[in-house]
Jmol script that loads the backbone (N, CA, C; Angstrom):
load data "model"
ATOM      1  N   MET A   1     -39.635 -27.318  17.688  1.00  0.00           N
ATOM      2  CA  MET A   1     -40.247 -26.348  18.561  1.00  0.00           C
ATOM      3  C   MET A   1     -41.654 -26.837  18.901  1.00  0.00           C
ATOM      4  N   THR A   2     -41.986 -26.790  20.153  1.00  0.00           N
ATOM      5  CA  THR A   2     -43.273 -27.274  20.613  1.00  0.00           C
ATOM      6  C   THR A   2     -44.287 -26.145  20.629  1.00  0.00           C
ATOM      7  N   ASN A   3     -45.471 -26.433  20.170  1.00  0.00           N
ATOM      8  CA  ASN A   3     -46.557 -25.458  20.193  1.00  0.00           C
ATOM      9  C   ASN A   3     -47.303 -25.635  21.518  1.00  0.00           C
ATOM     10  N   LEU A   4     -47.130 -24.701  22.448  1.00  0.00           N
ATOM     11  CA  LEU A   4     -47.747 -24.793  23.764  1.00  0.00           C
ATOM     12  C   LEU A   4     -49.054 -24.023  23.809  1.00  0.00           C
ATOM     13  N   LYS A   5     -50.055 -24.654  24.365  1.00  0.00           N
ATOM     14  CA  LYS A   5     -51.323 -23.976  24.590  1.00  0.00           C
ATOM     15  C   LYS A   5     -51.402 -23.667  26.077  1.00  0.00           C
ATOM     16  N   ARG A   6     -51.865 -22.482  26.395  1.00  0.00           N
ATOM     17  CA  ARG A   6     -51.956 -22.079  27.795  1.00  0.00           C
ATOM     18  C   ARG A   6     -53.411 -21.855  28.176  1.00  0.00           C
ATOM     19  N   SER A   7     -53.748 -22.347  29.328  1.00  0.00           N
ATOM     20  CA  SER A   7     -55.089 -22.079  29.835  1.00  0.00           C
ATOM     21  C   SER A   7     -55.062 -20.755  30.590  1.00  0.00           C
ATOM     22  N   ALA A   8     -56.225 -20.245  30.935  1.00  0.00           N
ATOM     23  CA  ALA A   8     -56.316 -18.979  31.672  1.00  0.00           C
ATOM     24  C   ALA A   8     -55.585 -19.073  33.000  1.00  0.00           C
ATOM     25  N   ALA A   9     -55.534 -20.240  33.602  1.00  0.00           N
ATOM     26  CA  ALA A   9     -54.867 -20.417  34.889  1.00  0.00           C
ATOM     27  C   ALA A   9     -53.352 -20.322  34.763  1.00  0.00           C
ATOM     28  N   GLU A  10     -52.808 -20.472  33.575  1.00  0.00           N
ATOM     29  CA  GLU A  10     -51.372 -20.466  33.372  1.00  0.00           C
ATOM     30  C   GLU A  10     -50.816 -19.105  32.968  1.00  0.00           C
ATOM     31  N   ILE A  11     -51.654 -18.109  32.841  1.00  0.00           N
ATOM     32  CA  ILE A  11     -51.196 -16.791  32.442  1.00  0.00           C
ATOM     33  C   ILE A  11     -50.454 -16.153  33.610  1.00  0.00           C
ATOM     34  N   ILE A  12     -49.280 -15.690  33.341  1.00  0.00           N
ATOM     35  CA  ILE A  12     -48.451 -15.063  34.374  1.00  0.00           C
ATOM     36  C   ILE A  12     -48.576 -13.552  34.251  1.00  0.00           C
ATOM     37  N   THR A  13     -48.919 -12.919  35.344  1.00  0.00           N
ATOM     38  CA  THR A  13     -49.024 -11.458  35.365  1.00  0.00           C
ATOM     39  C   THR A  13     -47.852 -10.888  36.150  1.00  0.00           C
ATOM     40  N   PRO A  14     -47.390  -9.715  35.798  1.00  0.00           N
ATOM     41  CA  PRO A  14     -46.265  -9.115  36.509  1.00  0.00           C
ATOM     42  C   PRO A  14     -46.636  -8.814  37.963  1.00  0.00           C
ATOM     43  N   PHE A  15     -45.675  -8.985  38.849  1.00  0.00           N
ATOM     44  CA  PHE A  15     -45.870  -8.676  40.262  1.00  0.00           C
ATOM     45  C   PHE A  15     -45.769  -7.162  40.449  1.00  0.00           C
ATOM     46  N   ASP A  16     -46.721  -6.594  41.162  1.00  0.00           N
ATOM     47  CA  ASP A  16     -46.710  -5.154  41.448  1.00  0.00           C
ATOM     48  C   ASP A  16     -46.836  -4.968  42.955  1.00  0.00           C
ATOM     49  N   ILE A  17     -45.755  -4.580  43.589  1.00  0.00           N
ATOM     50  CA  ILE A  17     -45.737  -4.407  45.043  1.00  0.00           C
ATOM     51  C   ILE A  17     -46.780  -3.380  45.491  1.00  0.00           C
ATOM     52  N   ALA A  18     -47.131  -2.437  44.639  1.00  0.00           N
ATOM     53  CA  ALA A  18     -48.116  -1.410  45.003  1.00  0.00           C
ATOM     54  C   ALA A  18     -49.446  -2.031  45.407  1.00  0.00           C
ATOM     55  N   GLU A  19     -49.771  -3.167  44.830  1.00  0.00           N
ATOM     56  CA  GLU A  19     -51.020  -3.844  45.161  1.00  0.00           C
ATOM     57  C   GLU A  19     -51.018  -4.421  46.574  1.00  0.00           C
ATOM     58  N   HIS A  20     -49.840  -4.502  47.186  1.00  0.00           N
ATOM     59  CA  HIS A  20     -49.704  -5.111  48.511  1.00  0.00           C
ATOM     60  C   HIS A  20     -49.405  -4.095  49.611  1.00  0.00           C
ATOM     61  N   LEU A  21     -49.256  -2.845  49.237  1.00  0.00           N
ATOM     62  CA  LEU A  21     -49.033  -1.780  50.226  1.00  0.00           C
ATOM     63  C   LEU A  21     -50.397  -1.220  50.608  1.00  0.00           C
ATOM     64  N   GLU A  22     -50.975  -1.770  51.648  1.00  0.00           N
ATOM     65  CA  GLU A  22     -52.356  -1.448  51.984  1.00  0.00           C
ATOM     66  C   GLU A  22     -52.507  -0.403  53.075  1.00  0.00           C
ATOM     67  N   THR A  23     -51.498  -0.223  53.909  1.00  0.00           N
ATOM     68  CA  THR A  23     -51.595   0.718  55.024  1.00  0.00           C
ATOM     69  C   THR A  23     -50.409   1.675  55.006  1.00  0.00           C
ATOM     70  N   GLU A  24     -50.531   2.756  55.789  1.00  0.00           N
ATOM     71  CA  GLU A  24     -49.385   3.670  55.903  1.00  0.00           C
ATOM     72  C   GLU A  24     -48.187   2.955  56.517  1.00  0.00           C
ATOM     73  N   ALA A  25     -48.424   2.004  57.410  1.00  0.00           N
ATOM     74  CA  ALA A  25     -47.323   1.228  58.002  1.00  0.00           C
ATOM     75  C   ALA A  25     -46.620   0.397  56.927  1.00  0.00           C
ATOM     76  N   ASP A  26     -47.394  -0.204  56.018  1.00  0.00           N
ATOM     77  CA  ASP A  26     -46.797  -0.957  54.901  1.00  0.00           C
ATOM     78  C   ASP A  26     -45.910  -0.043  54.067  1.00  0.00           C
ATOM     79  N   ILE A  27     -46.433   1.138  53.747  1.00  0.00           N
ATOM     80  CA  ILE A  27     -45.690   2.101  52.934  1.00  0.00           C
ATOM     81  C   ILE A  27     -44.429   2.545  53.664  1.00  0.00           C
ATOM     82  N   ARG A  28     -44.557   2.864  54.932  1.00  0.00           N
ATOM     83  CA  ARG A  28     -43.408   3.308  55.729  1.00  0.00           C
ATOM     84  C   ARG A  28     -42.323   2.230  55.759  1.00  0.00           C
ATOM     85  N   ASP A  29     -42.706   0.976  56.011  1.00  0.00           N
ATOM     86  CA  ASP A  29     -41.724  -0.110  56.058  1.00  0.00           C
ATOM     87  C   ASP A  29     -41.048  -0.307  54.696  1.00  0.00           C
ATOM     88  N   PHE A  30     -41.835  -0.214  53.634  1.00  0.00           N
ATOM     89  CA  PHE A  30     -41.303  -0.357  52.278  1.00  0.00           C
ATOM     90  C   PHE A  30     -40.287   0.745  51.966  1.00  0.00           C
ATOM     91  N   LEU A  31     -40.643   1.996  52.281  1.00  0.00           N
ATOM     92  CA  LEU A  31     -39.726   3.112  52.024  1.00  0.00           C
ATOM     93  C   LEU A  31     -38.485   3.020  52.906  1.00  0.00           C
ATOM     94  N   ARG A  32     -38.660   2.620  54.162  1.00  0.00           N
ATOM     95  CA  ARG A  32     -37.517   2.474  55.080  1.00  0.00           C
ATOM     96  C   ARG A  32     -36.540   1.424  54.557  1.00  0.00           C
ATOM     97  N   GLU A  33     -37.058   0.295  54.123  1.00  0.00           N
ATOM     98  CA  GLU A  33     -36.217  -0.782  53.593  1.00  0.00           C
ATOM     99  C   GLU A  33     -35.473  -0.312  52.343  1.00  0.00           C
ATOM    100  N   THR A  34     -36.169   0.373  51.464  1.00  0.00           N
ATOM    101  CA  THR A  34     -35.535   0.859  50.237  1.00  0.00           C
ATOM    102  C   THR A  34     -34.461   1.899  50.548  1.00  0.00           C
ATOM    103  N   ALA A  35     -34.746   2.806  51.469  1.00  0.00           N
ATOM    104  CA  ALA A  35     -33.767   3.828  51.838  1.00  0.00           C
ATOM    105  C   ALA A  35     -32.529   3.198  52.479  1.00  0.00           C
ATOM    106  N   SER A  36     -32.731   2.122  53.214  1.00  0.00           N
ATOM    107  CA  SER A  36     -31.615   1.465  53.904  1.00  0.00           C
ATOM    108  C   SER A  36     -30.725   0.653  52.966  1.00  0.00           C
ATOM    109  N   HIS A  37     -31.315   0.084  51.926  1.00  0.00           N
ATOM    110  CA  HIS A  37     -30.554  -0.842  51.088  1.00  0.00           C
ATOM    111  C   HIS A  37     -30.433  -0.447  49.625  1.00  0.00           C
ATOM    112  N   GLY A  38     -31.088   0.616  49.224  1.00  0.00           N
ATOM    113  CA  GLY A  38     -31.038   1.015  47.821  1.00  0.00           C
ATOM    114  C   GLY A  38     -30.285   2.312  47.633  1.00  0.00           C
ATOM    115  N   ASP A  39     -30.231   2.756  46.398  1.00  0.00           N
ATOM    116  CA  ASP A  39     -29.607   4.041  46.108  1.00  0.00           C
ATOM    117  C   ASP A  39     -30.719   5.074  45.847  1.00  0.00           C
ATOM    118  N   ALA A  40     -30.336   6.262  45.431  1.00  0.00           N
ATOM    119  CA  ALA A  40     -31.298   7.348  45.242  1.00  0.00           C
ATOM    120  C   ALA A  40     -32.355   6.989  44.196  1.00  0.00           C
ATOM    121  N   SER A  41     -31.947   6.367  43.100  1.00  0.00           N
ATOM    122  CA  SER A  41     -32.930   6.014  42.066  1.00  0.00           C
ATOM    123  C   SER A  41     -33.883   4.930  42.564  1.00  0.00           C
ATOM    124  N   ASP A  42     -33.391   4.015  43.403  1.00  0.00           N
ATOM    125  CA  ASP A  42     -34.268   3.008  43.993  1.00  0.00           C
ATOM    126  C   ASP A  42     -35.324   3.674  44.880  1.00  0.00           C
ATOM    127  N   PHE A  43     -34.901   4.699  45.636  1.00  0.00           N
ATOM    128  CA  PHE A  43     -35.831   5.383  46.528  1.00  0.00           C
ATOM    129  C   PHE A  43     -36.891   6.143  45.742  1.00  0.00           C
ATOM    130  N   ILE A  44     -36.495   6.795  44.654  1.00  0.00           N
ATOM    131  CA  ILE A  44     -37.463   7.506  43.806  1.00  0.00           C
ATOM    132  C   ILE A  44     -38.467   6.505  43.231  1.00  0.00           C
ATOM    133  N   HIS A  45     -37.967   5.352  42.784  1.00  0.00           N
ATOM    134  CA  HIS A  45     -38.856   4.311  42.266  1.00  0.00           C
ATOM    135  C   HIS A  45     -39.811   3.830  43.368  1.00  0.00           C
ATOM    136  N   ALA A  46     -39.308   3.677  44.583  1.00  0.00           N
ATOM    137  CA  ALA A  46     -40.147   3.256  45.711  1.00  0.00           C
ATOM    138  C   ALA A  46     -41.214   4.306  46.017  1.00  0.00           C
ATOM    139  N   LEU A  47     -40.852   5.584  45.916  1.00  0.00           N
ATOM    140  CA  LEU A  47     -41.848   6.645  46.110  1.00  0.00           C
ATOM    141  C   LEU A  47     -42.949   6.540  45.058  1.00  0.00           C
ATOM    142  N   ASN A  48     -42.569   6.245  43.828  1.00  0.00           N
ATOM    143  CA  ASN A  48     -43.549   6.070  42.760  1.00  0.00           C
ATOM    144  C   ASN A  48     -44.485   4.917  43.099  1.00  0.00           C
ATOM    145  N   THR A  49     -43.920   3.799  43.525  1.00  0.00           N
ATOM    146  CA  THR A  49     -44.710   2.625  43.874  1.00  0.00           C
ATOM    147  C   THR A  49     -45.663   2.935  45.026  1.00  0.00           C
ATOM    148  N   ALA A  50     -45.157   3.598  46.062  1.00  0.00           N
ATOM    149  CA  ALA A  50     -45.973   3.941  47.226  1.00  0.00           C
ATOM    150  C   ALA A  50     -47.071   4.934  46.848  1.00  0.00           C
ATOM    151  N   ALA A  51     -46.752   5.882  45.996  1.00  0.00           N
ATOM    152  CA  ALA A  51     -47.753   6.862  45.562  1.00  0.00           C
ATOM    153  C   ALA A  51     -48.859   6.184  44.760  1.00  0.00           C
ATOM    154  N   ARG A  52     -48.491   5.220  43.920  1.00  0.00           N
ATOM    155  CA  ARG A  52     -49.513   4.472  43.178  1.00  0.00           C
ATOM    156  C   ARG A  52     -50.394   3.683  44.135  1.00  0.00           C
ATOM    157  N   ALA A  53     -49.775   3.127  45.182  1.00  0.00           N
ATOM    158  CA  ALA A  53     -50.539   2.345  46.159  1.00  0.00           C
ATOM    159  C   ALA A  53     -51.553   3.219  46.894  1.00  0.00           C
ATOM    160  N   LYS A  54     -51.139   4.423  47.246  1.00  0.00           N
ATOM    161  CA  LYS A  54     -52.027   5.322  47.987  1.00  0.00           C
ATOM    162  C   LYS A  54     -53.000   6.042  47.060  1.00  0.00           C
ATOM    163  N   GLY A  55     -52.586   6.226  45.826  1.00  0.00           N
ATOM    164  CA  GLY A  55     -53.398   6.948  44.842  1.00  0.00           C
ATOM    165  C   GLY A  55     -52.677   8.216  44.433  1.00  0.00           C
ATOM    166  N   MET A  56     -52.280   8.282  43.186  1.00  0.00           N
ATOM    167  CA  MET A  56     -51.494   9.419  42.699  1.00  0.00           C
ATOM    168  C   MET A  56     -52.228  10.742  42.883  1.00  0.00           C
ATOM    169  N   THR A  57     -53.515  10.749  42.636  1.00  0.00           N
ATOM    170  CA  THR A  57     -54.280  11.991  42.765  1.00  0.00           C
ATOM    171  C   THR A  57     -54.256  12.483  44.209  1.00  0.00           C
ATOM    172  N   GLU A  58     -54.459  11.571  45.154  1.00  0.00           N
ATOM    173  CA  GLU A  58     -54.459  11.934  46.568  1.00  0.00           C
ATOM    174  C   GLU A  58     -53.076  12.408  47.018  1.00  0.00           C
ATOM    175  N   VAL A  59     -52.042  11.713  46.610  1.00  0.00           N
ATOM    176  CA  VAL A  59     -50.680  12.103  46.989  1.00  0.00           C
ATOM    177  C   VAL A  59     -50.333  13.464  46.398  1.00  0.00           C
ATOM    178  N   ALA A  60     -50.669  13.678  45.138  1.00  0.00           N
ATOM    179  CA  ALA A  60     -50.396  14.972  44.501  1.00  0.00           C
ATOM    180  C   ALA A  60     -51.101  16.096  45.251  1.00  0.00           C
ATOM    181  N   LYS A  61     -52.358  15.868  45.579  1.00  0.00           N
ATOM    182  CA  LYS A  61     -53.138  16.877  46.307  1.00  0.00           C
ATOM    183  C   LYS A  61     -52.496  17.192  47.661  1.00  0.00           C
ATOM    184  N   GLN A  62     -52.142  16.165  48.419  1.00  0.00           N
ATOM    185  CA  GLN A  62     -51.545  16.362  49.738  1.00  0.00           C
ATOM    186  C   GLN A  62     -50.147  16.980  49.658  1.00  0.00           C
ATOM    187  N   ALA A  63     -49.425  16.675  48.570  1.00  0.00           N
ATOM    188  CA  ALA A  63     -48.069  17.216  48.405  1.00  0.00           C
ATOM    189  C   ALA A  63     -48.082  18.627  47.827  1.00  0.00           C
ATOM    190  N   GLY A  64     -49.243  19.069  47.344  1.00  0.00           N
ATOM    191  CA  GLY A  64     -49.342  20.407  46.778  1.00  0.00           C
ATOM    192  C   GLY A  64     -48.723  20.535  45.399  1.00  0.00           C
ATOM    193  N   VAL A  65     -48.773  19.427  44.631  1.00  0.00           N
ATOM    194  CA  VAL A  65     -48.269  19.445  43.254  1.00  0.00           C
ATOM    195  C   VAL A  65     -49.372  18.916  42.350  1.00  0.00           C
ATOM    196  N   THR A  66     -49.233  19.151  41.059  1.00  0.00           N
ATOM    197  CA  THR A  66     -50.216  18.603  40.131  1.00  0.00           C
ATOM    198  C   THR A  66     -49.943  17.114  39.941  1.00  0.00           C
ATOM    199  N   ARG A  67     -50.969  16.423  39.520  1.00  0.00           N
ATOM    200  CA  ARG A  67     -50.822  14.986  39.267  1.00  0.00           C
ATOM    201  C   ARG A  67     -49.788  14.750  38.166  1.00  0.00           C
ATOM    202  N   ALA A  68     -49.833  15.568  37.119  1.00  0.00           N
ATOM    203  CA  ALA A  68     -48.869  15.439  36.021  1.00  0.00           C
ATOM    204  C   ALA A  68     -47.440  15.676  36.510  1.00  0.00           C
ATOM    205  N   SER A  69     -47.278  16.661  37.371  1.00  0.00           N
ATOM    206  CA  SER A  69     -45.957  16.953  37.926  1.00  0.00           C
ATOM    207  C   SER A  69     -45.448  15.798  38.782  1.00  0.00           C
ATOM    208  N   LEU A  70     -46.357  15.178  39.534  1.00  0.00           N
ATOM    209  CA  LEU A  70     -45.984  14.032  40.363  1.00  0.00           C
ATOM    210  C   LEU A  70     -45.508  12.883  39.486  1.00  0.00           C
ATOM    211  N   TYR A  71     -46.263  12.577  38.437  1.00  0.00           N
ATOM    212  CA  TYR A  71     -45.860  11.521  37.514  1.00  0.00           C
ATOM    213  C   TYR A  71     -44.491  11.831  36.904  1.00  0.00           C
ATOM    214  N   LYS A  72     -44.295  13.067  36.481  1.00  0.00           N
ATOM    215  CA  LYS A  72     -43.026  13.463  35.860  1.00  0.00           C
ATOM    216  C   LYS A  72     -41.868  13.354  36.853  1.00  0.00           C
ATOM    217  N   SER A  73     -42.081  13.811  38.069  1.00  0.00           N
ATOM    218  CA  SER A  73     -41.030  13.769  39.085  1.00  0.00           C
ATOM    219  C   SER A  73     -40.615  12.345  39.423  1.00  0.00           C
ATOM    220  N   LEU A  74     -41.585  11.429  39.456  1.00  0.00           N
ATOM    221  CA  LEU A  74     -41.313  10.061  39.883  1.00  0.00           C
ATOM    222  C   LEU A  74     -41.084   9.100  38.726  1.00  0.00           C
ATOM    223  N   ALA A  75     -41.038   9.622  37.510  1.00  0.00           N
ATOM    224  CA  ALA A  75     -40.767   8.786  36.345  1.00  0.00           C
ATOM    225  C   ALA A  75     -39.337   8.267  36.398  1.00  0.00           C
ATOM    226  N   GLU A  76     -39.079   7.218  35.642  1.00  0.00           N
ATOM    227  CA  GLU A  76     -37.754   6.606  35.631  1.00  0.00           C
ATOM    228  C   GLU A  76     -36.654   7.610  35.294  1.00  0.00           C
ATOM    229  N   ASP A  77     -36.944   8.533  34.398  1.00  0.00           N
ATOM    230  CA  ASP A  77     -35.958   9.545  34.022  1.00  0.00           C
ATOM    231  C   ASP A  77     -36.197  10.878  34.750  1.00  0.00           C
ATOM    232  N   GLY A  78     -37.064  10.858  35.753  1.00  0.00           N
ATOM    233  CA  GLY A  78     -37.354  12.074  36.518  1.00  0.00           C
ATOM    234  C   GLY A  78     -36.180  12.475  37.392  1.00  0.00           C
ATOM    235  N   ASN A  79     -36.159  13.729  37.751  1.00  0.00           N
ATOM    236  CA  ASN A  79     -35.099  14.250  38.610  1.00  0.00           C
ATOM    237  C   ASN A  79     -35.730  15.240  39.593  1.00  0.00           C
ATOM    238  N   PRO A  80     -36.490  14.700  40.562  1.00  0.00           N
ATOM    239  CA  PRO A  80     -37.225  15.594  41.461  1.00  0.00           C
ATOM    240  C   PRO A  80     -36.299  16.382  42.388  1.00  0.00           C
ATOM    241  N   ARG A  81     -36.737  17.574  42.721  1.00  0.00           N
ATOM    242  CA  ARG A  81     -36.012  18.387  43.698  1.00  0.00           C
ATOM    243  C   ARG A  81     -36.220  17.780  45.078  1.00  0.00           C
ATOM    244  N   PHE A  82     -35.295  18.069  45.977  1.00  0.00           N
ATOM    245  CA  PHE A  82     -35.418  17.554  47.342  1.00  0.00           C
ATOM    246  C   PHE A  82     -36.718  18.025  47.980  1.00  0.00           C
ATOM    247  N   GLU A  83     -37.102  19.260  47.735  1.00  0.00           N
ATOM    248  CA  GLU A  83     -38.342  19.801  48.291  1.00  0.00           C
ATOM    249  C   GLU A  83     -39.547  18.965  47.851  1.00  0.00           C
ATOM    250  N   THR A  84     -39.543  18.533  46.599  1.00  0.00           N
ATOM    251  CA  THR A  84     -40.628  17.707  46.085  1.00  0.00           C
ATOM    252  C   THR A  84     -40.625  16.346  46.765  1.00  0.00           C
ATOM    253  N   ILE A  85     -39.454  15.760  46.899  1.00  0.00           N
ATOM    254  CA  ILE A  85     -39.340  14.465  47.578  1.00  0.00           C
ATOM    255  C   ILE A  85     -39.866  14.571  49.005  1.00  0.00           C
ATOM    256  N   ALA A  86     -39.478  15.608  49.711  1.00  0.00           N
ATOM    257  CA  ALA A  86     -39.917  15.797  51.097  1.00  0.00           C
ATOM    258  C   ALA A  86     -41.443  15.918  51.174  1.00  0.00           C
ATOM    259  N   LYS A  87     -42.040  16.642  50.247  1.00  0.00           N
ATOM    260  CA  LYS A  87     -43.500  16.796  50.230  1.00  0.00           C
ATOM    261  C   LYS A  87     -44.195  15.468  49.944  1.00  0.00           C
ATOM    262  N   ILE A  88     -43.638  14.683  49.039  1.00  0.00           N
ATOM    263  CA  ILE A  88     -44.224  13.386  48.696  1.00  0.00           C
ATOM    264  C   ILE A  88     -44.126  12.441  49.881  1.00  0.00           C
ATOM    265  N   VAL A  89     -42.966  12.411  50.517  1.00  0.00           N
ATOM    266  CA  VAL A  89     -42.771  11.555  51.695  1.00  0.00           C
ATOM    267  C   VAL A  89     -43.795  11.908  52.771  1.00  0.00           C
ATOM    268  N   GLU A  90     -43.991  13.186  53.015  1.00  0.00           N
ATOM    269  CA  GLU A  90     -44.967  13.632  54.011  1.00  0.00           C
ATOM    270  C   GLU A  90     -46.387  13.242  53.599  1.00  0.00           C
ATOM    271  N   ALA A  91     -46.711  13.398  52.319  1.00  0.00           N
ATOM    272  CA  ALA A  91     -48.042  13.034  51.826  1.00  0.00           C
ATOM    273  C   ALA A  91     -48.303  11.538  51.980  1.00  0.00           C
ATOM    274  N   LEU A  92     -47.234  10.754  52.020  1.00  0.00           N
ATOM    275  CA  LEU A  92     -47.361   9.310  52.199  1.00  0.00           C
ATOM    276  C   LEU A  92     -47.439   8.921  53.675  1.00  0.00           C
ATOM    277  N   GLY A  93     -47.467   9.926  54.560  1.00  0.00           N
ATOM    278  CA  GLY A  93     -47.588   9.657  55.981  1.00  0.00           C
ATOM    279  C   GLY A  93     -46.279   9.340  56.651  1.00  0.00           C
ATOM    280  N   CYS A  94     -45.171   9.741  56.027  1.00  0.00           N
ATOM    281  CA  CYS A  94     -43.839   9.457  56.556  1.00  0.00           C
ATOM    282  C   CYS A  94     -43.080  10.744  56.786  1.00  0.00           C
ATOM    283  N   ARG A  95     -41.881  10.623  57.305  1.00  0.00           N
ATOM    284  CA  ARG A  95     -41.007  11.782  57.425  1.00  0.00           C
ATOM    285  C   ARG A  95     -39.575  11.335  57.190  1.00  0.00           C
ATOM    286  N   LEU A  96     -38.769  12.267  56.720  1.00  0.00           N
ATOM    287  CA  LEU A  96     -37.356  11.971  56.473  1.00  0.00           C
ATOM    288  C   LEU A  96     -36.580  12.170  57.769  1.00  0.00           C
ATOM    289  N   VAL A  97     -35.729  11.207  58.098  1.00  0.00           N
ATOM    290  CA  VAL A  97     -34.947  11.267  59.329  1.00  0.00           C
ATOM    291  C   VAL A  97     -33.519  10.845  58.998  1.00  0.00           C
ATOM    292  N   VAL A  98     -32.564  11.560  59.538  1.00  0.00           N
ATOM    293  CA  VAL A  98     -31.167  11.183  59.386  1.00  0.00           C
ATOM    294  C   VAL A  98     -30.703  10.623  60.726  1.00  0.00           C
ATOM    295  N   SER A  99     -30.085   9.464  60.689  1.00  0.00           N
ATOM    296  CA  SER A  99     -29.606   8.878  61.949  1.00  0.00           C
ATOM    297  C   SER A  99     -28.162   8.463  61.846  1.00  0.00           C
TER     298      SER A  99
END
end "model"
wireframe off; spacefill off
backbone 0.3
color backbone group
């Protein structure tokens, strides 16, 4: 077994898409892509990512829910009501459309 030494330049950090969602258009495109190709749990996860990108406190405030409730709803084991999802989507500057 080889003993590897790593320099600071070799440290790998996890990729977080939230760091790259900078505008409402970025968020909208991300949610649209997830809704088109993912399932319901993928979409909830995408809402969590988008909310982190915009700021959980701001999204909670705009959605009319507490920050703790937002975290709970969008957690991996969360089960948000449709009304909550609709409010979060709107707070993210988007709207739900069926086509």
